[in-house]
N, C-alpha and C positions, 0 to 999 in steps of 0.2 A: 564231332563232325556233323554238319547239317547237309542233308541230301534232298534236293528238290526233285520231285517226280511230277512232271508236267507233260504228259503225253497227250496232246490234243490232236484230234483228227475228226474229219467228217465221217470216217469209217468207224462204226461202233466197235468192230472186232479189234481195232488197234488200241482202244482205250482200256487201261487197266482198271478192273473193278476195285472198289474200295476194299473188299475182302483180301485182295492180293497185298495191298499196302499194309493191312492189319497183320498179315502173315509175315511180311518183311519185319515189321516192328517186333513181333514175337521172336522171330529167328535171330534178329540182329538188334539187341536192345540198346547198344551203345550209340549208334548213329541216330540222329533225329530225322525222321522222314517227314517231309512237308509235301503234302499232296495238293496240287492245284488243278483247276479244270479249264482255265481259259488263258488267252494270251496276256491279258492285262495282269492277271495274278502272277504269271511267270515273270513279267517285267518287274513287278513290285518285289518279288521274292528273290530274284537272282542276286542282289547285293548282299543277302544274308547267308548264302550257302557256299559250301566247299565243292560240292558235286552237283551236277544237274543232269538228270535223265530227261531230256527234252530235245525235240527236233529243231528248236529255234532259240537263238540268242541274238537279239537285235544289236546292231553296231552301236546305237546310241546308248544302250544300257551297259555295254561291256566296260566302259571306264568306271562305272559304279560297282561293278562286280569284282572288287579287289580280293575277295576270299576265294573266288572260283579257281579251281585247279584242274577239274576234269569235266568234260561234257561227254556223256554217252548219248549219241543220237539214236532215236528210235527208227530213223530212216536209213536206208542204205547209202544214199548219196549225201555228201556233206559239203558240196561245192558252195552252197549258199552261206556256209559258216566261214569260208576261207577268204574273208575280207582282210585288208591290210592290217588293221589293229589286232585281229585275232591271230593272224600268222606271226606277228611280232611278239605276241604274248607267250607266256610259258604254259598256257593251258593245253592239256592233252585232250585230243578229240578222238573218240572211238565211235564205231558205228555198228549197226545191226549186221 
């Protein structure tokens, strides 16, 4: 299983430090954690992952993300993710 961690925010307190990702990797050795820092990297990486911990999945990238089964949004609101193709998909969305 591949897990994308792409929590990007202008608020520094919301960004996970690299040491947290290293702790995830030690605590959970089976999933592969892929840590990215910007929106372009999220877009490039989404087609390769099963799980995404990110506040954004752009509608034009969704058709390429055929492995994606779960989005954990770091934001409380997820209305921006509820576009028609996402609603029609089998992807589970959870939030903070």
